C-alpha positions, 0 to 999 in steps of 0.5 A: 500500500502506498503512502499518500504523496505530499512532497511537492517538486514545484511549490505551485503544483500538486505532488507529482505522484498524484497524477500517477494515481489519477491516471492509473488507479484513481480510487486506491488505498493509501496510508496517511503519513501523519498517523498511518491510517488507511483511506480510499484516495480519490483523484480523478475529477469525475469521481471526486465530484461523484463522491462529494455529491453522493449522500452515501458518503458521510461528512460526519466522520464519527460514523467510522467502523473502527472506534480507534481509527485516527480519523474518527471524530466526536459527534459535532457540536450543534452549529458545526454544520460542515461535519453534518449530513442531511437534514441537519446540514441543510437546515443550517445551510439554508439559514446562511445561504441568503447572506452569501448570494451574488447580489448580496456580495455585490452590495459589499463591493464598495466596502471591500474596495475601500478596505483594499485601498486602505491596506495598499495605502498603508503598505505604500507608507512602510519601509521596503521590503514589505511582507505581503502576507502580513500587510495585505493578504491576511488583513483584507479578508480578516477585515471583511469577515469581521465586518460581515459577522460583526466581530471587532477587528481589533480582536482578530488575533483570537480567531487567527491564532485558532486558525493557525493552530487547528490547520497546523498539521503538527498540532496535537489534538489537545492543542487544537481543542484548547485553541477552539475552546479559547475562541469559543469562550470569546465568541460566547461573550460576543453573542451575549453582548449582541443578544443585549444589543443586536446590530445589523451584521450577520450575527445580529441578524441571526440572533433576531431570527430567534431560532438558534441557541448561543452554542449554535451561534458560537459554532457558526461564527467559529466556522465562518471566521476561520474559513472566511479568512484563511482560504482567501488570505492564502489565495491572495498571497500564493496567487500573487506569487504565481503571477509574478512568475508569469508576467504575461498572465499578471498583465492580463489580471491587472487589465481585469481578465474575467474569470482570472480568479477561478483559474487561479483557484483551479490551478493552485487548489490550496485546500486539498486532502482535507475532504474526508468522508466515511462510507455509510453503506457498502458502495462502488466507486471507480471500480472499487468496492468500498465497505461501510465505515471505510474512510475516503479522501478526495484530492481536489488538486489532482482533480483540478489538474485532470486532463478530462477537466480542461485542455493542458491543465498544467498550464496557467491561463487566466483567459481559460473558459470557466471550468467545473473545477472543485477548488471550492468543493462540490455537492451540498458542502460546496464552499458557502462563501464562494461568491465572497471569495471570488469578489475579494480575489478579483478586487485584491489582485487587480488593485494590488497590481495596478497600484504597484505595477513594478511589484517584485519579489524581495527574496529568491523563490527558494527563500520563501517559507511555504505552508507545507505544514498546514492543511491550507497551503500558501506561504507564511510570509512573502517579502516584496518590493517595487 
């Protein structure tokens, strides 16, 4: 049995061995290097979509057949809907979907543009080189999600620290649980304050609906805070670095190439190898018989580089017609905030590259600390100058 490949030859590409899996054994047994647990690894685009849309694959991984399996989780807390199946998942999702529609996100455009402009103004005043991650890529989505939810931005260190801890593949279960508990305690206080004086932000609106408990509100806020800044922050940073390696593509993005953010999402696939599912019953996928209680893992990066998805998938082309990529997931658990993410990326890339047309790396590519140790890929820092 093969150990799951994780080592990258190129920082912008998935591990080479994933392509071999996809081409020769798209559903195969693999061992996770962190704990030695066995999973079914799914790498072909069509099969990944089928798996993520199939209700026989459960997101509630408490259901594994082996009670000692490292991937087996505790029953999710009320409100932690990404770990739930229908009907509970759908109930929470419906409450939130209306707050993340394209129309509603577009109403946020002027405020996001102002946030981006303010951060670029601040960057311009700093001595160079500047860490693009710390000064731009991380603050922009953090400010946006704070305003959307109604969380004071000055308290951002609380959720950023929790995100770093739970996404760090070297964190112990105890460290992750402690970080979640600290954030939960803070958010419980915030929810109590908003119950006393509800505002017009998302948490205030949910409170006024009077259908959710404080515990449910805390879990929902935890999910949205962490997911709402970690993914977009790393896409802004890594996408910028990728474009600096491709000046022709960078020029197209600066000029506003439609669909550029989707191509960058597809090409980079920063969220990968975290789509764990457990089979609720015996089933067949890609010619393999999978038993109830066995775990599956969808490789989004392998699926997004599948030649069946698009022509020449290993080539970056920001003018490529829109593809059915799975960088934002697929099926009932597809990213709730995808419309917000696309909007933030479109605004951030264009504004950054127009403000600093001579933007360049301040160090060599080999000196950049990539997040090989994190569940969401990207960089810990990115020194740039202009």
